[in-house]
C-alpha positions as CSV (number, residue, x, y, z in Angstrom):
1,M,2.3,27.5,-3.9
2,K,-0.5,25.5,-5.4
3,A,-1.1,21.7,-5.2
4,A,-3.5,19.9,-7.6
5,V,-5.7,17.2,-6.2
6,L,-6.8,15.0,-9.0
7,R,-9.7,12.7,-9.6
8,E,-8.4,9.1,-9.7
9,T,-8.7,7.4,-13.0
10,Y,-7.7,3.8,-12.1
11,P,-10.7,1.5,-12.6
12,G,-12.6,1.1,-9.3
13,E,-10.4,3.5,-7.4
14,R,-12.5,5.5,-4.9
15,R,-9.9,7.2,-2.8
16,V,-8.8,10.8,-3.1
17,A,-5.4,12.2,-2.1
18,I,-6.6,15.0,0.1
19,V,-9.9,15.2,2.0
20,P,-11.6,18.5,2.8
21,A,-10.6,18.5,6.5
22,L,-7.0,18.6,5.4
23,V,-7.2,21.7,3.2
24,P,-6.6,24.1,6.2
25,A,-3.6,22.0,7.2
26,M,-2.3,22.4,3.6
27,A,-2.8,26.1,3.8
28,K,-1.0,26.4,7.1
29,I,2.2,25.0,5.6
30,G,1.9,27.2,2.5
31,W,-0.1,25.2,0.0
32,Q,-3.3,26.2,-1.8
33,V,-5.4,23.2,-2.9
34,V,-6.6,23.3,-6.5
35,L,-9.2,20.5,-7.0
36,E,-10.1,18.8,-10.3
37,P,-13.9,18.9,-10.4
38,G,-15.4,15.7,-8.8
39,A,-12.1,14.5,-7.4
40,G,-13.5,13.6,-4.0
41,V,-17.0,12.4,-5.1
42,S,-16.2,8.7,-5.0
43,A,-15.0,9.0,-1.5
44,G,-18.1,10.9,-0.4
45,F,-16.8,14.4,-0.6
46,A,-18.5,17.0,-2.8
47,D,-16.7,19.9,-4.4
48,G,-18.5,22.2,-2.0
49,D,-17.0,20.4,0.9
50,Y,-13.6,21.5,-0.4
51,T,-14.5,25.1,-1.2
52,E,-15.9,25.5,2.3
53,K,-12.4,24.7,3.6
54,G,-10.7,27.1,1.2
55,A,-9.9,25.0,-1.8
56,E,-10.2,26.3,-5.4
57,I,-12.0,24.3,-8.1
58,A,-10.3,24.2,-11.5
59,A,-12.3,24.1,-14.7
60,S,-10.7,20.8,-15.8
61,R,-8.0,18.3,-15.0
62,A,-5.6,19.9,-17.4
63,E,-6.1,23.3,-15.8
64,A,-5.6,21.9,-12.3
65,I,-2.3,20.4,-13.3
66,G,-1.2,23.4,-15.3
67,A,-1.9,25.9,-12.5
68,S,-0.1,23.9,-9.8
69,D,3.4,23.5,-8.5
70,A,2.7,20.0,-7.2
71,V,0.3,17.3,-8.2
72,L,-1.1,14.9,-5.6
73,Q,-2.5,11.5,-6.6
74,V,-3.3,8.2,-4.9
75,R,-2.3,6.4,-8.1
76,S,0.2,7.9,-10.4
77,L,1.6,6.3,-13.6
78,G,2.9,2.9,-12.6
79,A,0.2,2.2,-10.2
80,N,-2.2,3.3,-12.9
81,V,-0.5,1.9,-16.0
82,D,-3.1,2.5,-18.7
83,A,-5.1,5.7,-17.8
84,G,-2.2,7.3,-16.0
85,R,-0.3,7.7,-19.2
86,R,-2.8,10.4,-20.4
87,D,-1.4,12.8,-17.7
88,L,2.1,12.8,-19.2
89,A,1.2,15.5,-21.7
90,H,0.0,17.9,-19.0
91,F,2.9,17.7,-16.6
92,K,5.4,20.6,-16.5
93,R,9.2,20.3,-16.1
94,G,10.2,20.9,-12.5
95,Q,6.6,20.1,-11.3
96,V,6.4,17.9,-8.2
97,L,4.4,14.7,-8.4
98,I,3.6,12.7,-5.3
99,G,1.7,9.5,-5.3
100,L,1.9,5.7,-5.5
101,C,3.6,4.6,-8.7
102,D,4.9,1.0,-8.0
103,P,8.5,1.9,-8.7
104,L,9.9,-1.5,-8.0
105,G,7.2,-3.3,-10.1
106,Q,7.0,-0.7,-12.9
107,P,10.4,1.0,-13.1
108,Q,9.7,2.1,-16.7
109,A,6.9,4.3,-15.5
110,V,9.4,6.2,-13.3
111,K,11.6,6.6,-16.4
112,D,8.7,8.0,-18.4
113,L,7.9,10.5,-15.6
114,A,11.6,11.4,-15.4
115,D,11.6,12.1,-19.1
116,C,8.8,14.6,-18.6
117,G,11.0,16.5,-16.2
118,V,8.8,16.0,-13.1
119,T,10.2,15.7,-9.6
120,L,8.6,12.4,-8.5
121,F,8.2,11.3,-4.9
122,A,7.1,7.6,-4.9
123,L,5.2,6.9,-1.7
124,E,6.2,3.2,-1.8
125,L,9.8,4.2,-1.2
126,I,9.3,6.0,2.1
127,P,11.8,4.3,4.4
128,R,10.6,2.1,7.2
129,I,12.2,4.2,10.0
130,T,10.5,5.6,13.1
131,R,10.6,9.2,11.9
132,A,8.8,8.3,8.7
133,Q,5.9,6.3,10.3
134,S,3.6,9.3,10.1
135,M,4.2,9.4,6.3
136,D,3.9,5.7,5.6
137,V,0.9,5.3,3.3
138,L,1.6,1.6,2.7
139,S,1.1,0.9,6.4
140,S,-2.0,3.0,6.6
141,M,-3.6,1.2,3.6
142,A,-2.5,-2.2,4.9
143,T,-4.3,-1.4,8.2
144,I,-7.6,-0.9,6.3
145,A,-6.9,-4.0,4.0
146,G,-6.4,-6.3,7.1
147,Y,-9.6,-5.1,8.7
148,K,-11.7,-5.4,5.5
149,A,-10.3,-8.9,4.7
150,V,-11.8,-10.2,7.9
151,L,-15.1,-8.7,7.1
152,L,-15.1,-10.3,3.7
153,A,-14.2,-13.7,5.2
154,A,-16.9,-13.4,7.7
155,N,-19.4,-12.5,5.0
156,H,-18.5,-15.6,2.9
157,L,-18.1,-18.1,5.7
158,P,-21.3,-20.1,6.4
159,K,-20.6,-19.9,10.1
160,M,-20.4,-17.2,12.7
161,F,-17.0,-16.2,14.1
162,P,-17.7,-16.2,17.8
163,M,-18.5,-19.0,20.2
164,M,-22.2,-18.8,21.3
165,M,-24.0,-20.7,24.0
166,T,-27.6,-20.7,23.2
167,A,-30.8,-22.6,24.1
168,A,-30.3,-24.4,20.8
169,G,-26.8,-25.6,21.8
170,T,-23.3,-24.3,21.7
171,L,-21.8,-22.9,18.5
172,T,-18.1,-23.4,18.3
173,P,-15.9,-20.4,17.2
174,A,-14.4,-20.1,13.8
175,K,-10.8,-21.1,13.4
176,V,-8.8,-18.4,11.6
177,L,-5.2,-18.5,10.4
178,V,-3.5,-15.3,9.3
179,I,-0.3,-15.8,7.3
180,G,2.0,-12.8,7.5
181,A,2.2,-10.6,10.5
182,G,3.0,-7.2,8.9
183,V,0.6,-4.3,9.4
184,A,-2.2,-6.0,7.4
185,G,-1.7,-9.3,9.2
186,L,-1.7,-7.8,12.6
187,Q,-4.9,-5.8,11.9
188,A,-6.5,-9.0,10.5
189,I,-5.6,-10.8,13.7
190,A,-7.0,-8.0,15.9
191,S,-10.2,-7.8,13.8
192,A,-10.8,-11.5,13.8
193,R,-10.3,-11.7,17.6
194,R,-12.8,-8.8,18.1
195,L,-15.3,-10.9,16.2
196,G,-14.7,-13.8,18.5
197,A,-12.7,-16.2,16.3
198,V,-9.9,-18.5,17.6
199,V,-6.9,-17.1,15.8
200,Q,-3.5,-18.5,14.8
201,A,-0.9,-16.6,12.9
202,Y,2.3,-17.5,11.1
203,D,5.2,-15.4,9.9
204,V,8.6,-16.4,8.6
205,R,10.1,-13.8,11.0
206,P,10.4,-15.2,14.5
207,A,10.7,-11.7,15.9
208,V,7.0,-11.0,15.4
209,K,5.9,-13.8,17.7
210,E,5.5,-11.4,20.6
211,Q,3.3,-9.1,18.6
212,I,1.1,-11.9,17.5
213,E,0.6,-13.2,21.0
214,S,0.0,-9.7,22.4
215,L,-3.2,-9.6,20.2
216,G,-4.5,-12.9,21.6
217,A,-3.5,-15.2,18.8
218,K,-1.4,-18.3,18.8
219,F,2.0,-18.2,17.0
220,V,2.4,-21.1,14.6
221,Q,5.9,-22.4,14.9
222,L,7.2,-24.4,12.0
223,D,10.2,-26.7,12.0
224,L,12.2,-24.3,9.8
225,D,15.4,-22.3,10.2
226,T,14.3,-18.7,9.6
227,A,16.7,-16.8,11.9
228,N,17.8,-14.4,9.1
229,A,14.4,-14.0,7.3
230,E,14.0,-10.3,7.9
231,D,15.7,-7.4,6.0
232,K,16.8,-4.1,7.5
233,G,13.5,-2.5,6.5
234,G,11.5,-5.0,8.5
235,Y,10.2,-6.9,5.4
236,A,10.5,-10.7,5.1
237,K,13.4,-11.9,2.9
238,A,13.0,-14.6,0.3
239,L,13.7,-18.1,1.5
240,T,15.7,-20.8,-0.4
241,E,13.7,-23.2,-2.6
242,E,14.2,-26.0,-0.1
243,Q,12.9,-23.8,2.8
244,E,9.9,-22.8,0.8
245,Q,9.0,-26.4,0.1
246,Q,9.3,-27.3,3.8
247,Q,7.2,-24.2,4.7
248,R,4.4,-25.1,2.3
249,A,4.2,-28.7,3.4
250,Q,4.1,-27.8,7.1
251,L,1.6,-25.0,6.5
252,A,-0.7,-27.3,4.6
253,Q,-1.2,-29.4,7.8
254,V,-2.3,-26.3,9.7
255,I,-4.5,-24.9,7.0
256,G,-6.4,-28.2,6.7
257,H,-7.9,-27.5,10.2
258,C,-8.9,-23.9,9.6
259,D,-12.2,-22.3,8.6
260,V,-10.6,-19.1,7.3
261,V,-7.1,-18.4,6.0
262,I,-6.1,-14.7,5.4
263,T,-2.7,-14.4,3.6
264,T,-0.8,-11.1,3.6
265,A,2.8,-12.1,2.8
266,A,4.6,-9.9,0.2
267,I,8.2,-9.0,-0.8
268,P,8.5,-5.5,-2.3
269,G,9.2,-5.6,-6.1
270,R,8.9,-9.4,-6.3
271,R,6.2,-12.0,-6.9
272,S,4.3,-12.9,-3.7
273,P,5.7,-16.0,-2.1
274,L,3.6,-19.2,-2.7
275,L,2.5,-20.4,0.7
276,V,-0.9,-22.1,0.2
277,T,-0.8,-25.0,-2.3
278,A,-3.7,-26.5,-4.1
279,D,-3.2,-29.6,-1.9
280,A,-3.6,-27.4,1.2
281,V,-6.8,-25.9,-0.2
282,H,-8.2,-29.4,-0.9
283,R,-7.6,-30.3,2.8
284,M,-9.9,-27.6,4.0
285,A,-13.5,-28.4,4.8
286,K,-16.3,-27.3,2.4
287,G,-17.5,-23.8,3.2
288,S,-14.0,-22.6,4.2
289,V,-12.7,-19.3,3.0
290,I,-9.3,-17.9,1.8
291,V,-8.8,-14.2,1.4
292,D,-5.5,-13.6,-0.4
293,L,-4.3,-10.0,0.1
294,A,-1.2,-10.7,-2.0
295,A,-3.2,-11.4,-5.1
296,E,-1.9,-8.3,-7.0
297,R,1.5,-9.8,-7.3
298,G,0.5,-13.4,-8.0
299,G,-1.0,-14.4,-4.7
300,N,0.1,-16.4,-1.7
301,C,-2.4,-19.1,-2.7
302,E,-1.7,-21.3,-5.8
303,L,-5.3,-21.0,-6.9
304,T,-5.9,-17.3,-6.4
305,Q,-7.2,-15.3,-9.3
306,A,-6.7,-11.5,-8.9
307,D,-9.9,-9.6,-8.4
308,Q,-12.0,-12.7,-8.7
309,T,-14.0,-14.8,-6.2
310,I,-13.8,-18.5,-7.1
311,E,-14.8,-21.8,-5.5
312,V,-12.6,-24.8,-5.6
313,G,-13.8,-28.0,-4.0
314,G,-16.3,-26.1,-1.9
315,V,-13.6,-23.6,-0.7
316,T,-14.2,-19.9,-1.5
317,I,-11.0,-18.1,-2.6
318,L,-11.0,-14.3,-2.8
319,G,-8.2,-12.3,-4.5
320,P,-8.9,-8.6,-3.9
321,T,-6.2,-6.2,-5.0
322,N,-7.5,-2.8,-3.8
323,L,-9.3,-3.3,-0.5
324,A,-8.5,0.1,0.9
325,S,-10.6,1.6,-1.9
326,E,-13.6,-0.2,-0.5
327,I,-13.5,2.0,2.6
328,P,-12.7,5.2,0.8
329,Q,-13.5,7.8,3.4
330,H,-11.1,6.6,6.1
331,A,-8.6,5.4,3.6
332,S,-8.5,8.9,2.0
333,Q,-8.3,10.5,5.4
334,M,-5.3,8.4,6.4
335,F,-3.6,8.7,3.0
336,G,-4.1,12.4,3.0
337,K,-2.7,12.9,6.5
338,N,0.4,10.9,5.5
339,L,0.8,13.0,2.4
340,V,0.4,16.3,4.3
341,T,3.1,15.2,6.7
342,L,5.5,14.5,3.9
343,L,4.7,17.9,2.3
344,Q,5.4,19.6,5.6
345,L,8.8,18.0,5.6
346,L,9.4,19.3,2.0
347,T,8.2,22.8,2.8
348,K,10.4,25.5,4.4
349,K,9.0,29.0,5.0
350,G,6.5,28.6,2.2
351,E,9.0,27.2,-0.3
352,L,9.5,23.7,-1.6
353,V,13.0,22.5,-0.5
354,I,14.4,19.2,-1.6
355,D,17.0,18.5,1.1
356,L,18.8,15.3,0.0
357,K,20.6,15.2,3.3
358,D,17.3,14.2,4.8
359,E,16.9,10.4,4.6
360,V,13.2,10.4,4.1
361,I,13.3,12.9,1.2
362,R,16.4,11.2,-0.4
363,E,14.9,7.7,-0.2
364,T,11.5,8.7,-1.5
365,L,12.7,10.8,-4.4
366,A,12.3,8.7,-7.5
367,A,12.9,11.2,-10.3
368,K,14.5,14.7,-10.6
369,D,16.2,16.8,-13.2
370,G,15.2,14.3,-15.9
371,Q,16.8,11.4,-14.3
372,V,15.7,8.3,-12.3
373,Q,17.2,8.8,-8.9
374,P,17.4,5.4,-7.0
375,Q,20.3,3.4,-8.2
376,R,18.4,0.1,-7.8
377,L,15.9,1.4,-10.3
378,R,18.6,2.6,-12.6
379,D,20.2,-0.8,-12.5
380,T,16.9,-2.5,-13.4
381,L,16.5,-0.1,-16.3
382,G,20.1,-0.5,-17.4
383,L,20.8,3.2,-17.0
384,G,24.2,3.1,-15.2
385,P,25.3,5.4,-12.4
386,L,23.4,8.6,-11.7
387,T,24.8,11.7,-13.3
388,L,25.0,14.7,-11.0
389,P,24.3,18.1,-12.5
390,P,27.4,20.3,-12.9
391,E,28.3,22.7,-10.1
392,P,27.6,26.3,-10.9
393,A,30.6,28.3,-12.0
394,P,32.0,30.6,-9.3
395,V,31.1,34.2,-9.6
396,S,34.0,36.7,-9.7
397,H,33.5,39.9,-7.7
398,L,36.6,41.5,-9.2
399,A,36.2,44.7,-11.2
């Protein structure tokens, strides 16, 4: 079987779905990599790096897609709304497509891919269970985003992070607040601590207090009833309007004493919760920095502008939406390893097998046989219940 690895067409996207070092691993489970020319260049990998590991180089994007049983992308249609649409004409019915496609935010894109007849695996839908951790690209990319957010904050802050005792006097450490203790938040806590900052962290889920404190940060306890603020997938659930107002008011008091605020709170498929009000920003000292990792879905900060760096009252507010792409080599390495592990699950004795009894496969499958598969997406699109293909007629062995 052949798998096409395509050059990413989303503006500013530097990652690639498979790095050269993973080509032998693909071959081991029965997949020959067919590379679109230049697919890995933005991540620092030349075409020759791939051919040395056994990959083929196609003449064009269309040829790579046409020659392959599966297409591997970082950003498929949905996560690449404009340029991704150009690939629809090249996909074949029954061809497997694996990539990020923002199914909860862009369900129509899943419908468009289903109409093309592709079998789509949306990487955002990988269930948050122990067995699927090695395939969880969202966690991998969040790890990189949390690390990079701290570096951005340190670069913009007119202070150093660590306490230093020098002949010229003692420099006090920077005070950092991380809001949201998911994968990105925990990595931001760890990275800020490594740089010597005094770190506090807040999460609406009380269960993460131990994780925060294990990294050397102080857990911010608000006077708020959030005992049922976590869903079965480990994500934070939406609060009531009254709870949100109380949360914002209490957080503003904490934020006013911080040099750096890094926000990471997100709810899949919904607008990012508003946690940092304009009032809270105005309470911060001049020179303070906010890095809003939830900017892509509206931001946790009221004043955030996606993909912009702005200054309000002397406070710098950054709204990056694709930080993982700024560290493309390691991001691609992690993304690719997650993807290869998923392909290994889908491959049995050199054949692609879609076993819907397997929870990971069933939950990640977004389109098959011309139909959108997850019922929650069908409900959003007004499609009604999933129609199963008819059972094959029994074959008579009588003469």
